[in-house]
VOKEKE-504235 format. One record per residue (C-alpha): residue number from 1; x, y, z. Coordinates in steps of 0.25 Angstrom, whole numbers, m for minus. Example, Ala and Ser with C-alpha at 12.3 -4.5 7.8 and 13.67 -1.06 7.14 Angstrom:
<sites>
{pos=1; east=49; north=m18; up=31};
{pos=2; east=55; north=m4; up=29};
</sites>
This chain:
<sites>
{pos=1; east=m15; north=130; up=m16};
{pos=2; east=m22; north=125; up=m3};
{pos=3; east=m23; north=110; up=1};
{pos=4; east=m37; north=104; up=m3};
{pos=5; east=m44; north=100; up=9};
{pos=6; east=m56; north=89; up=11};
{pos=7; east=m68; north=91; up=18};
{pos=8; east=m76; north=79; up=27};
{pos=9; east=m82; north=72; up=15};
{pos=10; east=m69; north=72; up=7};
{pos=11; east=m62; north=66; up=20};
{pos=12; east=m72; north=56; up=21};
{pos=13; east=m71; north=52; up=7};
{pos=14; east=m57; north=49; up=7};
{pos=15; east=m59; north=41; up=20};
{pos=16; east=m69; north=32; up=14};
{pos=17; east=m61; north=32; up=1};
{pos=18; east=m49; north=26; up=9};
{pos=19; east=m58; north=15; up=15};
{pos=20; east=m68; north=12; up=5};
{pos=21; east=m56; north=7; up=m4};
{pos=22; east=m51; north=m5; up=m11};
{pos=23; east=m49; north=m11; up=2};
{pos=24; east=m63; north=m14; up=5};
{pos=25; east=m64; north=m22; up=m7};
{pos=26; east=m54; north=m33; up=m3};
{pos=27; east=m52; north=m32; up=11};
{pos=28; east=m65; north=m41; up=16};
{pos=29; east=m62; north=m52; up=8};
{pos=30; east=m46; north=m53; up=14};
{pos=31; east=m53; north=m50; up=28};
{pos=32; east=m63; north=m61; up=27};
{pos=33; east=m53; north=m71; up=22};
{pos=34; east=m44; north=m68; up=34};
{pos=35; east=m54; north=m67; up=46};
{pos=36; east=m66; north=m74; up=39};
{pos=37; east=m79; north=m73; up=49};
{pos=38; east=m70; north=m62; up=58};
{pos=39; east=m70; north=m53; up=46};
{pos=40; east=m80; north=m43; up=54};
{pos=41; east=m70; north=m43; up=66};
{pos=42; east=m58; north=m40; up=57};
{pos=43; east=m67; north=m28; up=51};
{pos=44; east=m71; north=m24; up=65};
{pos=45; east=m56; north=m23; up=70};
{pos=46; east=m52; north=m16; up=57};
{pos=47; east=m63; north=m6; up=60};
{pos=48; east=m59; north=m5; up=73};
{pos=49; east=m43; north=m1; up=70};
{pos=50; east=m49; north=8; up=60};
{pos=51; east=m58; north=16; up=69};
{pos=52; east=m47; north=17; up=80};
{pos=53; east=m37; north=22; up=69};
{pos=54; east=m48; north=31; up=65};
{pos=55; east=m50; north=36; up=79};
{pos=56; east=m35; north=39; up=80};
{pos=57; east=m35; north=46; up=67};
{pos=58; east=m47; north=54; up=71};
{pos=59; east=m40; north=59; up=85};
{pos=60; east=m28; north=62; up=77};
{pos=61; east=m34; north=70; up=66};
{pos=62; east=m43; north=79; up=75};
{pos=63; east=m29; north=85; up=79};
{pos=64; east=m20; north=84; up=66};
{pos=65; east=m23; north=89; up=53};
{pos=66; east=m10; north=87; up=46};
{pos=67; east=m11; north=76; up=34};
{pos=68; east=m5; north=62; up=36};
{pos=69; east=m14; north=55; up=46};
{pos=70; east=m7; north=48; up=57};
{pos=71; east=7; north=51; up=51};
{pos=72; east=4; north=66; up=55};
{pos=73; east=m3; north=64; up=67};
{pos=74; east=8; north=54; up=73};
{pos=75; east=19; north=66; up=69};
{pos=76; east=11; north=76; up=79};
{pos=77; east=9; north=66; up=91};
{pos=78; east=20; north=55; up=90};
{pos=79; east=33; north=56; up=82};
{pos=80; east=38; north=59; up=69};
{pos=81; east=43; north=43; up=68};
{pos=82; east=29; north=37; up=71};
{pos=83; east=24; north=48; up=62};
{pos=84; east=33; north=43; up=50};
{pos=85; east=29; north=29; up=53};
{pos=86; east=15; north=31; up=52};
{pos=87; east=16; north=39; up=40};
{pos=88; east=25; north=30; up=33};
{pos=89; east=15; north=19; up=37};
{pos=90; east=4; north=26; up=31};
{pos=91; east=10; north=30; up=18};
{pos=92; east=15; north=15; up=16};
{pos=93; east=2; north=8; up=21};
{pos=94; east=m7; north=17; up=13};
{pos=95; east=3; north=16; up=m1};
{pos=96; east=0; north=0; up=2};
{pos=97; east=m16; north=3; up=4};
{pos=98; east=m16; north=11; up=m10};
{pos=99; east=m9; north=m2; up=m17};
{pos=100; east=m18; north=m12; up=m10};
{pos=101; east=m30; north=m4; up=m15};
{pos=102; east=m25; north=m3; up=m29};
{pos=103; east=m23; north=m17; up=m29};
{pos=104; east=m38; north=m19; up=m23};
{pos=105; east=m43; north=m10; up=m35};
{pos=106; east=m35; north=m17; up=m45};
{pos=107; east=m40; north=m31; up=m40};
{pos=108; east=m55; north=m27; up=m41};
{pos=109; east=m54; north=m19; up=m54};
{pos=110; east=m42; north=m26; up=m62};
{pos=111; east=m37; north=m37; up=m56};
{pos=112; east=m31; north=m43; up=m69};
{pos=113; east=m23; north=m30; up=m71};
{pos=114; east=m13; north=m28; up=m59};
{pos=115; east=m5; north=m17; up=m54};
{pos=116; east=m9; north=m6; up=m65};
{pos=117; east=m24; north=m3; up=m61};
{pos=118; east=m17; north=1; up=m48};
{pos=119; east=m7; north=9; up=m53};
{pos=120; east=m17; north=17; up=m61};
{pos=121; east=m26; north=19; up=m49};
{pos=122; east=m15; north=24; up=m39};
{pos=123; east=m10; north=33; up=m50};
{pos=124; east=m23; north=38; up=m53};
{pos=125; east=m28; north=41; up=m37};
{pos=126; east=m13; north=48; up=m35};
{pos=127; east=m17; north=58; up=m47};
{pos=128; east=m30; north=61; up=m40};
{pos=129; east=m24; north=63; up=m27};
{pos=130; east=m14; north=73; up=m32};
{pos=131; east=m25; north=81; up=m37};
{pos=132; east=m29; north=85; up=m22};
{pos=133; east=m36; north=79; up=m10};
{pos=134; east=m50; north=86; up=m14};
{pos=135; east=m48; north=77; up=m27};
{pos=136; east=m46; north=65; up=m19};
{pos=137; east=m57; north=67; up=m10};
{pos=138; east=m68; north=69; up=m22};
{pos=139; east=m63; north=55; up=m28};
{pos=140; east=m63; north=49; up=m15};
{pos=141; east=m76; north=53; up=m12};
{pos=142; east=m82; north=48; up=m26};
{pos=143; east=m74; north=34; up=m24};
{pos=144; east=m80; north=34; up=m9};
{pos=145; east=m94; north=36; up=m13};
{pos=146; east=m94; north=25; up=m24};
{pos=147; east=m87; north=15; up=m15};
{pos=148; east=m97; north=18; up=m4};
{pos=149; east=m109; north=16; up=m13};
{pos=150; east=m104; north=3; up=m19};
{pos=151; east=m100; north=m3; up=m4};
{pos=152; east=m115; north=2; up=1};
{pos=153; east=m122; north=m6; up=m11};
{pos=154; east=m113; north=m17; up=m9};
{pos=155; east=m116; north=m19; up=5};
{pos=156; east=m131; north=m16; up=5};
{pos=157; east=m132; north=m27; up=m7};
{pos=158; east=m124; north=m36; up=1};
{pos=159; east=m132; north=m36; up=13};
{pos=160; east=m145; north=m38; up=7};
{pos=161; east=m139; north=m52; up=0};
{pos=162; east=m141; north=m61; up=12};
{pos=163; east=m132; north=m73; up=6};
{pos=164; east=m129; north=m80; up=19};
{pos=165; east=m114; north=m80; up=17};
{pos=166; east=m110; north=m71; up=29};
{pos=167; east=m114; north=m82; up=39};
{pos=168; east=m105; north=m93; up=31};
{pos=169; east=m94; north=m82; up=30};
{pos=170; east=m93; north=m79; up=45};
{pos=171; east=m92; north=m94; up=48};
{pos=172; east=m78; north=m93; up=43};
{pos=173; east=m67; north=m92; up=54};
{pos=174; east=m52; north=m88; up=53};
{pos=175; east=m42; north=m97; up=58};
{pos=176; east=m35; north=m87; up=67};
{pos=177; east=m47; north=m77; up=71};
{pos=178; east=m39; north=m66; up=79};
{pos=179; east=m28; north=m65; up=67};
{pos=180; east=m37; north=m66; up=55};
{pos=181; east=m45; north=m55; up=62};
{pos=182; east=m34; north=m46; up=63};
{pos=183; east=m29; north=m49; up=49};
{pos=184; east=m44; north=m47; up=44};
{pos=185; east=m44; north=m33; up=51};
{pos=186; east=m31; north=m29; up=45};
{pos=187; east=m37; north=m31; up=31};
{pos=188; east=m50; north=m25; up=34};
{pos=189; east=m42; north=m13; up=39};
{pos=190; east=m37; north=m10; up=26};
{pos=191; east=m51; north=m7; up=21};
{pos=192; east=m52; north=3; up=33};
{pos=193; east=m38; north=10; up=31};
{pos=194; east=m41; north=24; up=26};
{pos=195; east=m51; north=29; up=36};
{pos=196; east=m40; north=40; up=40};
{pos=197; east=m35; north=43; up=27};
{pos=198; east=m41; north=56; up=28};
{pos=199; east=m33; north=60; up=40};
{pos=200; east=m20; north=59; up=31};
{pos=201; east=m26; north=70; up=24};
{pos=202; east=m25; north=80; up=36};
{pos=203; east=m27; north=94; up=33};
{pos=204; east=m33; north=91; up=18};
{pos=205; east=m47; north=89; up=25};
{pos=206; east=m54; north=101; up=30};
{pos=207; east=m54; north=102; up=45};
{pos=208; east=m46; north=90; up=44};
{pos=209; east=m47; north=89; up=61};
{pos=210; east=m61; north=87; up=60};
{pos=211; east=m64; north=81; up=47};
{pos=212; east=m54; north=70; up=46};
{pos=213; east=m58; north=63; up=59};
{pos=214; east=m73; north=64; up=53};
{pos=215; east=m69; north=58; up=40};
{pos=216; east=m62; north=47; up=46};
{pos=217; east=m72; north=43; up=56};
{pos=218; east=m84; north=43; up=45};
{pos=219; east=m77; north=36; up=34};
{pos=220; east=m72; north=25; up=45};
{pos=221; east=m86; north=22; up=49};
{pos=222; east=m92; north=21; up=37};
{pos=223; east=m81; north=12; up=31};
{pos=224; east=m83; north=3; up=44};
{pos=225; east=m97; north=1; up=42};
{pos=226; east=m96; north=m2; up=27};
{pos=227; east=m85; north=m12; up=29};
{pos=228; east=m93; north=m20; up=39};
{pos=229; east=m105; north=m21; up=30};
{pos=230; east=m97; north=m24; up=19};
{pos=231; east=m90; north=m37; up=26};
{pos=232; east=m104; north=m41; up=30};
{pos=233; east=m109; north=m40; up=16};
{pos=234; east=m96; north=m47; up=10};
{pos=235; east=m98; north=m59; up=20};
{pos=236; east=m113; north=m59; up=18};
{pos=237; east=m112; north=m60; up=3};
{pos=238; east=m99; north=m68; up=m1};
{pos=239; east=m96; north=m75; up=13};
{pos=240; east=m84; north=m84; up=12};
{pos=241; east=m82; north=m81; up=m2};
{pos=242; east=m77; north=m66; up=2};
{pos=243; east=m63; north=m73; up=3};
{pos=244; east=m62; north=m78; up=m10};
{pos=245; east=m60; north=m65; up=m19};
{pos=246; east=m51; north=m53; up=m19};
{pos=247; east=m63; north=m43; up=m22};
{pos=248; east=m74; north=m47; up=m12};
{pos=249; east=m82; north=m33; up=m14};
{pos=250; east=m82; north=m36; up=m28};
{pos=251; east=m87; north=m50; up=m25};
{pos=252; east=m99; north=m45; up=m16};
{pos=253; east=m102; north=m34; up=m26};
{pos=254; east=m103; north=m45; up=m38};
{pos=255; east=m112; north=m54; up=m28};
{pos=256; east=m122; north=m43; up=m22};
{pos=257; east=m121; north=m32; up=m33};
{pos=258; east=m121; north=m41; up=m45};
{pos=259; east=m109; north=m34; up=m51};
{pos=260; east=m94; north=m38; up=m53};
{pos=261; east=m90; north=m23; up=m57};
{pos=262; east=m95; north=m14; up=m47};
{pos=263; east=m85; north=m19; up=m36};
{pos=264; east=m73; north=m17; up=m44};
{pos=265; east=m76; north=m3; up=m48};
{pos=266; east=m79; north=1; up=m34};
{pos=267; east=m66; north=m6; up=m29};
{pos=268; east=m60; north=3; up=m38};
{pos=269; east=m66; north=16; up=m35};
{pos=270; east=m64; north=12; up=m19};
{pos=271; east=m50; north=8; up=m21};
{pos=272; east=m48; north=22; up=m29};
{pos=273; east=m54; north=30; up=m18};
{pos=274; east=m46; north=23; up=m7};
{pos=275; east=m32; north=24; up=m15};
{pos=276; east=m36; north=39; up=m17};
{pos=277; east=m38; north=42; up=m3};
{pos=278; east=m24; north=34; up=1};
{pos=279; east=m16; north=42; up=m8};
{pos=280; east=m21; north=55; up=m3};
{pos=281; east=m18; north=50; up=12};
{pos=282; east=m5; north=44; up=9};
{pos=283; east=1; north=54; up=2};
{pos=284; east=m3; north=65; up=11};
{pos=285; east=4; north=57; up=22};
{pos=286; east=16; north=56; up=15};
{pos=287; east=16; north=71; up=12};
{pos=288; east=15; north=74; up=27};
{pos=289; east=27; north=65; up=30};
{pos=290; east=35; north=71; up=19};
{pos=291; east=31; north=85; up=25};
{pos=292; east=37; north=80; up=39};
{pos=293; east=50; north=74; up=30};
{pos=294; east=45; north=60; up=34};
{pos=295; east=44; north=57; up=18};
{pos=296; east=52; north=64; up=7};
{pos=297; east=48; north=78; up=5};
{pos=298; east=42; north=74; up=m9};
{pos=299; east=30; north=68; up=m3};
{pos=300; east=25; north=82; up=3};
{pos=301; east=25; north=88; up=m11};
{pos=302; east=10; north=93; up=m15};
{pos=303; east=4; north=98; up=m27};
{pos=304; east=m7; north=110; up=m29};
{pos=305; east=m18; north=101; up=m23};
{pos=306; east=m11; north=98; up=m10};
{pos=307; east=m8; north=84; up=m14};
{pos=308; east=5; north=77; up=m11};
{pos=309; east=6; north=72; up=m25};
{pos=310; east=21; north=66; up=m24};
{pos=311; east=17; north=58; up=m13};
{pos=312; east=4; north=54; up=m20};
{pos=313; east=14; north=49; up=m32};
{pos=314; east=24; north=42; up=m23};
{pos=315; east=12; north=35; up=m14};
{pos=316; east=5; north=31; up=m27};
{pos=317; east=18; north=24; up=m32};
{pos=318; east=20; north=16; up=m19};
{pos=319; east=6; north=12; up=m20};
{pos=320; east=8; north=7; up=m34};
{pos=321; east=21; north=0; up=m31};
{pos=322; east=13; north=m8; up=m20};
{pos=323; east=2; north=m12; up=m29};
{pos=324; east=12; north=m21; up=m37};
{pos=325; east=13; north=m30; up=m24};
{pos=326; east=m2; north=m35; up=m29};
{pos=327; east=m6; north=m40; up=m16};
{pos=328; east=m17; north=m33; up=m8};
{pos=329; east=m17; north=m40; up=5};
{pos=330; east=m2; north=m38; up=5};
{pos=331; east=m3; north=m24; up=2};
{pos=332; east=m14; north=m21; up=12};
{pos=333; east=m6; north=m28; up=23};
{pos=334; east=5; north=m17; up=22};
{pos=335; east=m6; north=m6; up=21};
{pos=336; east=m13; north=m11; up=33};
{pos=337; east=0; north=m12; up=42};
{pos=338; east=4; north=1; up=38};
{pos=339; east=m9; north=8; up=41};
{pos=340; east=m11; north=1; up=54};
{pos=341; east=2; north=5; up=58};
{pos=342; east=m1; north=19; up=54};
{pos=343; east=m14; north=19; up=62};
{pos=344; east=m7; north=14; up=75};
{pos=345; east=1; north=25; up=74};
{pos=346; east=m11; north=35; up=73};
{pos=347; east=m16; north=28; up=86};
{pos=348; east=m2; north=30; up=93};
{pos=349; east=m3; north=44; up=89};
{pos=350; east=m17; north=46; up=94};
{pos=351; east=m11; north=41; up=107};
{pos=352; east=m1; north=52; up=108};
{pos=353; east=m12; north=63; up=106};
{pos=354; east=m14; north=73; up=118};
{pos=355; east=m26; north=70; up=126};
{pos=356; east=m35; north=81; up=121};
{pos=357; east=m34; north=76; up=107};
{pos=358; east=m39; north=63; up=109};
{pos=359; east=m51; north=58; up=106};
{pos=360; east=m49; north=41; up=107};
{pos=361; east=m42; north=34; up=120};
{pos=362; east=m29; north=30; up=119};
{pos=363; east=m33; north=15; up=122};
{pos=364; east=m39; north=16; up=107};
{pos=365; east=m28; north=21; up=101};
{pos=366; east=m19; north=9; up=108};
{pos=367; east=m30; north=0; up=102};
{pos=368; east=m29; north=5; up=90};
{pos=369; east=m14; north=4; up=89};
{pos=370; east=m14; north=m11; up=93};
{pos=371; east=m25; north=m14; up=83};
{pos=372; east=m18; north=m8; up=72};
{pos=373; east=m5; north=m15; up=75};
{pos=374; east=m12; north=m27; up=77};
{pos=375; east=m18; north=m28; up=63};
{pos=376; east=m5; north=m22; up=56};
{pos=377; east=2; north=m35; up=61};
{pos=378; east=m9; north=m44; up=57};
{pos=379; east=m5; north=m45; up=43};
{pos=380; east=6; north=m53; up=46};
{pos=381; east=21; north=m52; up=48};
{pos=382; east=26; north=m50; up=33};
{pos=383; east=17; north=m37; up=32};
{pos=384; east=21; north=m34; up=46};
{pos=385; east=36; north=m34; up=44};
{pos=386; east=36; north=m27; up=30};
{pos=387; east=27; north=m16; up=34};
{pos=388; east=35; north=m14; up=48};
{pos=389; east=47; north=m15; up=40};
{pos=390; east=44; north=m5; up=30};
{pos=391; east=40; north=5; up=41};
{pos=392; east=53; north=2; up=49};
{pos=393; east=60; north=5; up=36};
{pos=394; east=54; north=17; up=35};
{pos=395; east=56; north=22; up=50};
{pos=396; east=71; north=19; up=46};
{pos=397; east=73; north=27; up=34};
{pos=398; east=67; north=38; up=40};
{pos=399; east=77; north=38; up=53};
{pos=400; east=88; north=36; up=43};
{pos=401; east=84; north=48; up=35};
{pos=402; east=82; north=57; up=48};
{pos=403; east=95; north=53; up=53};
{pos=404; east=102; north=57; up=40};
{pos=405; east=95; north=71; up=41};
{pos=406; east=99; north=72; up=54};
{pos=407; east=114; north=70; up=52};
</sites>
């Protein structure tokens, strides 16, 4: 049976669903607590990093339509080693993302029941993905429209409500401005991550070299504007109270919409949409790695819908295992570090492209690498040491496996 393919609309829906996930429901409270009156600077830096990363993916996706994103691109323009490291970082980081989003949804909807709601949500979405990419896009479209409608209503009502808290909130200063801005940007970046998810689908998108870059630009631009307005509304209506709760968007909805049940429902919808798109992208990267013998061959098995079903199941099991940690910020740290490393390799890959394939100057790629690595290490030595240790261990295992096969 031929592989199912998406049009531009479906690709945009998956991009929006990836970004407008549960991350947006939690990061602004944490970011304000860290960067205080410099929160808009943190958002701007996170958006700049996302924009540079998006431009690099745009340039690469115009030339390569194979599934796998940076993993596939770096295999062509760099080396198998860089390809493996980027692919492993992506899979590891996005498994952590799925776990983090599941924890956010649980915190909004059923905070009194640990673990099991996350397990059920991940299992259900895995089943939908196994049924094929078109079903994934259809569900992602419905979830994205619902989430966008909620945020538009929330931001309009919040803007109309002039509480005067914004001025007071902006008077609060962080103790270490530079460090606070960078850590805040790292946290906010988690809410942006997903703009290039559609690139991992490769030739499952019709006219991939044209539609994938368009989908990335459109979805990222829309979400950037929405996040800036949402940050303004949160500070305008909650002020310094933004740091008091773990569910800032619910607190805002309670105040401006007069409802304590709408936000949890939409958080669940948004989280489900984001996890759905994540599972689709991560499983296809894992399948591409298996096709290149960088992962066990079982990861490349596809069903009659063209879905790498066993990769979906294994990734779901890994995400469920991480949800047992129960600490959202801790899981976000590992996710952001791995994804930022992945995009640093993406910029390195874009630099290696021939001149006639380039659409952005190399100095922008160098800036992108510098910003990605700066944000990646801003989470602290604990996250840095564990994450780099896992990458190093994966590289060592790969080297030993290749050496044993060559003997």
